[in-house]
C-alpha positions, -999 to 999 in steps of 0.1 A, spaced: 65 -382 -759 45 -397 -731 40 -434 -729 4 -428 -720 -2 -411 -753 14 -440 -772 -8 -464 -753 -39 -445 -762 -29 -445 -799 -22 -483 -798 -56 -490 -782 -74 -468 -808 -56 -486 -837 -64 -520 -823 -100 -513 -815 -107 -490 -845 -128 -467 -823 -123 -438 -799 -153 -450 -779 -140 -486 -776 -105 -474 -767 -119 -450 -741 -139 -478 -726 -108 -500 -722 -88 -471 -708 -114 -458 -685 -116 -423 -701 -141 -406 -724 -140 -408 -762 -135 -371 -763 -104 -374 -741 -91 -402 -764 -96 -380 -795 -78 -351 -778 -48 -372 -769 -45 -387 -804 -47 -352 -819 -20 -340 -795 2 -369 -805 -3 -361 -842 6 -325 -836 38 -336 -817 48 -360 -845 37 -337 -873 18 -364 -892 -17 -377 -895 -21 -411 -878 -57 -418 -887 -81 -412 -916 -113 -401 -899 -148 -401 -912 -183 -403 -896 -184 -440 -903 -148 -453 -900 -114 -448 -885 -84 -462 -904 -47 -459 -900 -27 -438 -924 6 -451 -938 24 -431 -912 0 -445 -886 8 -480 -896 45 -474 -892 40 -458 -859 18 -486 -847 46 -511 -850 70 -488 -832 45 -480 -806 39 -516 -798 77 -521 -794 78 -490 -771 51 -503 -748 67 -538 -748 100 -523 -738 83 -503 -710 65 -534 -697 98 -554 -698 116 -526 -679 89 -524 -653 90 -562 -648 128 -561 -645 128 -533 -620 101 -550 -600 122 -582 -599 152 -561 -588 132 -547 -559 121 -583 -550 154 -600 -553 184 -587 -532 212 -579 -556 235 -551 -566 259 -528 -547 251 -518 -511 273 -489 -501 274 -483 -463 291 -460 -438 298 -481 -407 314 -469 -374 348 -481 -364 334 -512 -348 346 -547 -354 327 -575 -337 300 -586 -339 295 -565 -370 323 -580 -391 311 -615 -384 275 -606 -391 284 -588 -423 304 -618 -435 274 -641 -428 251 -617 -447 274 -618 -477 273 -656 -476 235 -656 -473 231 -630 -501 260 -635 -526 244 -613 -552 246 -582 -529 280 -565 -532 290 -548 -500 310 -516 -502 319 -505 -466 335 -473 -453 345 -476 -417 346 -442 -401 332 -424 -370 329 -391 -389 295 -376 -396 288 -383 -433 263 -367 -457 245 -398 -469 228 -381 -499 258 -360 -510 283 -388 -506 262 -414 -523 257 -439 -495 228 -463 -495 227 -462 -457 247 -453 -426 249 -471 -392 254 -450 -361 245 -447 -324 222 -420 -313 192 -404 -329 188 -395 -366 197 -358 -368 186 -352 -404 150 -348 -415 159 -360 -450 166 -395 -436 145 -424 -425 159 -443 -395 152 -477 -381 164 -488 -347 186 -519 -347 184 -521 -310 199 -506 -278 234 -509 -264 249 -504 -230 283 -490 -221 302 -509 -194 334 -505 -174 354 -537 -178 389 -551 -173 407 -584 -174 409 -606 -143 447 -604 -145 446 -566 -142 424 -567 -111 446 -594 -95 476 -571 -100 460 -537 -93 429 -545 -72 392 -541 -81 377 -507 -78 348 -507 -53 338 -471 -56 339 -444 -83 367 -427 -64 389 -458 -66 392 -452 -104 416 -424 -97 442 -450 -88 437 -472 -119 450 -472 -154 423 -461 -178 420 -470 -215 402 -440 -231 387 -431 -264 393 -398 -282 366 -386 -307 383 -380 -340 359 -352 -350 363 -331 -318 395 -343 -302 377 -347 -269 379 -377 -247 348 -398 -243 330 -391 -210 326 -419 -185 294 -417 -164 310 -414 -130 288 -389 -113 260 -398 -90 234 -390 -117 254 -405 -146 274 -374 -153 309 -374 -168 342 -377 -149 344 -340 -141 313 -343 -120 330 -371 -100 356 -345 -88 388 -361 -103 404 -367 -137 408 -401 -150 442 -414 -160 451 -415 -196 473 -446 -195 462 -454 -231 442 -431 -254 431 -442 -289 403 -437 -314 396 -473 -322 372 -497 -304 392 -528 -314 424 -514 -299 406 -506 -266 392 -542 -264 427 -556 -272 444 -535 -245 417 -544 -219 421 -581 -227 459 -579 -222 453 -564 -187 466 -529 -196 438 -512 -177 400 -505 -174 380 -496 -205 345 -482 -211 331 -504 -239 298 -513 -256 283 -545 -244 275 -559 -279 312 -559 -288 324 -578 -257 296 -602 -250 318 -632 -258 346 -620 -236 322 -614 -207 307 -649 -212 341 -666 -211 354 -645 -182 382 -629 -202 367 -595 -193 347 -587 -161 325 -558 -154 332 -534 -125 312 -506 -109 279 -516 -125 263 -484 -111 283 -466 -139 266 -486 -167 250 -464 -193 220 -481 -209 194 -474 -236 218 -460 -262 200 -464 -295 217 -479 -325 202 -469 -359 205 -475 -395 195 -445 -416 189 -440 -453 175 -413 -476 137 -408 -472 112 -412 -500 105 -440 -524 107 -478 -518 134 -494 -498 153 -517 -522 153 -554 -513 191 -554 -508 188 -528 -480 156 -543 -465 171 -577 -460 204 -562 -447 185 -543 -420 165 -574 -409 196 -597 -410 218 -573 -390 192 -567 -364 187 -604 -358 224 -611 -357 236 -581 -335 206 -575 -313 188 -609 -314 170 -605 -281 156 -570 -287 125 -558 -305 139 -529 -326 
């Protein structure tokens, strides 16, 4: 049974006229009569006594009028409640987040404090997830959105830098050319999905290490950003790291950049969610909050 048909019936019962009900609903009296007849056929009862001069409710129509008013009231309350949900950030927000610590962990903690009615459920992984099939509200990743079923919003852009601790460079020397890296300990990242090592842009045109004509050392290989940062801070070797995760260490001098010509810039950082429909308030405020916290100086 359609709510529109119930609404037509209630309007006819309250106005006592197909014409008056049609005027209120913006449809013709004939259309009103057809909808009432269809509703009667569906219910299997007569709702109105009809004559050329009057239109009155049957006993069954009187019973259905009370029920119909309750149905419409419930629908109105449900719509108001859902509208409020869409306006007020609350409920569970299930996210797939890359294996990245700072500044995301601090920003997410601050988001939870700012929006206590939003429950965060976070899965930290670098694997490619199916947002729709796995039931995520959104996924945060670098690179472009590969799925046409998804809507993507750019958080900002990141750069990848070659960095190390001052203590390491004091002991082992500071590389002045790309070729010098062949004599240094390197802290490398292995992609968990492919098993390949992350390429460092060491060629003249920003190609990977093969283009530079020598292999990098594998003093430390891991699949975790926080581990690479920790090893770099301890002076274990040189690491290739995203700028947003080491801003504080660069600012305090705990890490320093080397070979700035090997910096890779303009890498997009996106949040993606299923296309279609309205973006719920809990996701909308999360997107805005994280962009301001993680990429405050960029127009995403």
